[in-house]
C-alpha positions in Angstrom: -45.8 45.3 69.7 -49.0 43.3 69.7 -50.2 41.3 66.7 -53.6 42.4 65.3 -55.9 41.0 62.6 -53.3 38.5 61.4 -51.1 41.5 60.6 -47.4 41.0 59.9 -46.1 43.8 57.6 -48.2 46.1 55.4 -47.2 48.9 53.0 -49.6 51.2 51.2 -48.5 53.9 48.7 -45.0 54.0 50.1 -42.5 56.3 48.5 -38.8 56.5 49.6 -36.4 59.2 48.4 -32.9 60.4 48.9 -31.7 64.0 48.7 -33.7 67.2 48.0 -34.8 69.4 45.2 -32.9 68.8 42.0 -30.7 66.2 43.7 -33.7 64.1 44.9 -33.7 60.5 43.8 -37.0 58.5 44.1 -35.8 55.1 45.1 -39.3 53.5 45.8 -42.5 54.7 44.1 -46.0 53.9 45.3 -45.1 50.5 46.7 -47.7 48.3 48.4 -48.0 44.8 49.6 -49.0 42.8 52.7 -47.2 40.0 54.5 -49.5 38.0 56.9 -48.3 37.1 60.4 -46.2 33.9 60.0 -45.9 34.4 56.2 -42.8 34.6 54.0 -42.7 37.3 51.3 -40.0 38.0 48.8 -38.9 41.2 47.0 -37.0 40.4 43.9 -35.4 42.5 41.2 -32.1 43.6 39.8 -29.6 45.7 41.8 -30.9 49.3 42.3 -34.5 48.3 41.9 -35.4 49.6 45.4 -36.0 46.3 47.2 -33.4 46.8 49.9 -34.5 50.4 50.3 -37.9 49.1 51.4 -36.3 47.2 54.2 -34.4 50.3 55.2 -37.5 52.3 55.3 -39.2 49.8 57.6 -36.3 49.8 60.0 -35.9 53.5 60.0 -32.5 53.5 58.2 -34.1 55.4 55.3 -35.8 58.3 57.0 -37.3 60.1 54.0 -40.5 58.3 53.1 -44.2 58.8 52.8 -47.3 56.6 52.7 -48.2 54.0 55.3 -46.0 51.3 56.8 -47.6 49.0 59.5 -46.0 46.3 61.5 -48.0 43.9 63.6 -51.1 46.0 63.1 -49.5 49.3 64.2 -48.7 52.2 61.9 -45.1 53.3 62.0 -44.1 57.0 62.4 -40.6 58.4 61.8 -39.1 57.0 65.0 -38.4 53.3 65.9 -38.4 52.6 69.6 -37.2 49.7 71.6 -40.5 47.9 71.2 -40.1 47.9 67.4 -36.6 46.4 67.5 -37.8 43.8 70.0 -40.3 42.6 67.4 -38.3 43.3 64.2 -34.7 42.3 63.4 -32.7 42.3 60.3 -30.0 40.0 58.8 -27.8 41.9 56.4 -26.2 40.8 53.1 -22.5 40.8 54.2 -21.6 38.6 57.2 -18.1 40.1 57.1 -19.3 43.6 57.7 -22.2 42.9 60.1 -20.1 41.6 62.9 -17.7 43.7 65.0 -14.2 42.5 64.3 -13.1 43.1 67.9 -16.0 41.3 69.6 -16.2 37.5 70.2 -19.3 35.7 69.3 -20.1 35.6 73.0 -19.8 39.4 73.3 -22.0 39.9 70.2 -24.8 37.8 71.6 -24.4 39.0 75.2 -24.7 42.6 74.1 -27.9 42.0 72.2 -29.5 40.3 75.2 -28.4 43.0 77.6 -29.6 45.8 75.4 -33.1 44.3 75.4 -33.2 43.4 79.1 -32.9 39.7 79.0 -31.5 37.6 81.9 -30.3 34.0 81.9 -27.8 35.2 79.3 -25.6 32.1 79.5 -28.4 29.6 78.9 -29.8 31.7 76.0 -26.4 31.9 74.2 -26.0 28.1 74.5 -29.4 27.5 73.1 -29.3 29.9 70.2 -25.9 28.6 69.0 -27.3 25.1 69.0 -30.4 26.4 67.1 -28.3 27.9 64.3 -26.0 24.8 64.0 -22.9 26.0 65.9 -21.4 24.0 68.8 -20.1 25.6 71.9 -16.5 25.8 70.6 -17.6 28.9 68.5 -18.7 30.9 71.5 -15.4 32.6 72.2 -14.1 32.8 68.7 -13.5 36.1 66.9 -15.1 36.9 63.5 -11.9 36.4 61.6 -11.8 32.8 62.9 -15.1 32.1 61.2 -16.0 31.2 57.6 -18.6 33.3 55.7 -21.3 30.7 56.4 -20.4 30.6 60.1 -20.5 34.4 60.4 -23.9 34.5 58.8 -25.1 31.8 61.3 -23.9 34.1 64.1 -25.7 37.1 62.5 -28.9 35.0 62.4 -28.3 34.0 66.0 -27.8 37.7 67.0 -31.1 38.6 65.3 -33.1 35.8 66.9 -31.7 35.7 70.4 -34.0 38.5 71.5 -37.0 36.5 70.2 -38.4 38.8 67.5 -41.5 37.8 65.5 -40.4 39.4 62.2 -37.1 38.9 60.4 -36.0 41.1 57.5 -33.5 39.3 55.2 -31.4 41.5 52.9 -29.8 39.1 50.4 -28.7 36.8 53.3 -26.8 34.3 51.1 -25.6 36.4 48.1 -22.1 37.0 49.7 -21.6 33.3 50.4 -20.1 30.4 48.5 -22.7 28.5 46.4 -22.0 25.4 48.5 -23.0 27.2 51.7 -26.0 29.1 50.3 -28.4 26.1 50.5 -27.4 25.4 54.1 -28.3 28.9 55.2 -31.5 28.9 53.3 -32.5 25.5 54.8 -31.6 26.9 58.3 -33.8 29.9 57.8 -36.7 27.8 56.5 -36.4 25.5 59.6 -36.2 28.4 62.0 -39.3 30.1 60.6 -41.2 26.9 61.0 -40.0 26.3 64.6 -40.5 29.8 65.8 -43.5 30.9 63.7 -41.6 33.8 62.3 -42.7 36.3 59.6 -40.1 36.8 56.9 -39.6 39.6 54.4 -36.8 38.7 52.1 -34.9 40.6 49.5 -33.0 38.9 46.7 -32.0 39.3 43.1 -32.2 35.5 42.7 -35.6 34.1 41.7 -34.6 30.6 42.8 -33.8 31.8 46.3 -37.2 33.5 46.8 -38.9 30.6 45.2 -37.3 28.3 47.8 -38.1 30.6 50.8 -41.3 32.5 50.0 -44.9 31.8 49.3 -45.5 35.2 47.6 -43.2 37.4 45.6 -43.2 41.0 44.5 -41.1 41.9 41.4 -39.5 45.3 41.5 -38.1 47.4 38.6 -36.8 50.9 38.8 -38.4 51.6 42.2 -41.8 50.2 41.4 -43.5 46.9 42.1 -44.6 45.7 38.7 -46.1 42.4 39.7 -47.0 40.3 42.7 -47.3 36.5 42.1 -47.6 33.3 44.1 -44.7 30.9 44.4 -46.9 28.4 42.4 -47.1 30.9 39.5 -43.4 31.5 39.8 -42.5 27.8 39.5 -45.0 27.4 36.6 -43.3 30.4 34.9 -46.6 32.2 34.8 -46.1 36.0 34.7 -48.0 38.9 33.1 -45.5 41.7 33.2 -42.7 41.7 30.5 -40.0 42.5 33.1 -41.1 39.5 35.2 -41.0 37.2 32.2 -37.5 38.6 31.4 -36.3 37.7 34.9 -37.9 34.2 34.7 -36.3 33.5 31.3 -32.9 34.6 32.6 -33.3 32.4 35.7 -34.2 29.4 33.6 -31.2 30.0 31.3 -28.9 30.3 34.3 -30.1 26.9 35.7 -29.5 25.3 32.3 -26.0 26.6 32.2 -25.1 25.5 35.7 
């Protein structure tokens, strides 16, 4: 997919729902925002607010949606082809569930490369493991031999080894120990700088998006209630009552830690 007009990701009047008729649940309602190419944008809100559903709509995992979703200047339809997945990859919340338990790290990375038609597989695997902070001893290990942080590094390596330009991050540190979370966030920050990546990140933690993102959309009950800059977030400047409630809770949490 070609980049156009500094376009990264754009949503206009996007609705996402599950089920039909009286069983229909509207998970996202009239959502809109723009992430410039090379930018880092956060979606924050409590569990069930619709933020992860937006990522699933972008990737095609939530097929029932309306409105306009564009990636790298191109409007998306209902189908996602190989070109889309070459440009857009996703890192999921749970590193324990996202890796196949019967595949070594080498197999996981090799399959990603083969699927997208890359050659020089050996060299690429060596480089990506180094890029995510894992030495070559990890290459032929099984997922059960890895810690949570190491598994998430492998998941990031799998996403980046095919050289996408956009990374969707669905709570990438929430399943990890607190001591490991900062390491993974710093790794993601470094990789975005080195590779010029565009990030769209979902989190329930304001401190996490404040560390990673330059702009944040706050979601509540399927709606984006406010979009604010990271500077306003850090200065505790918010207009919507729900955003102020989240900020107050985040400040109180830090005081108690």
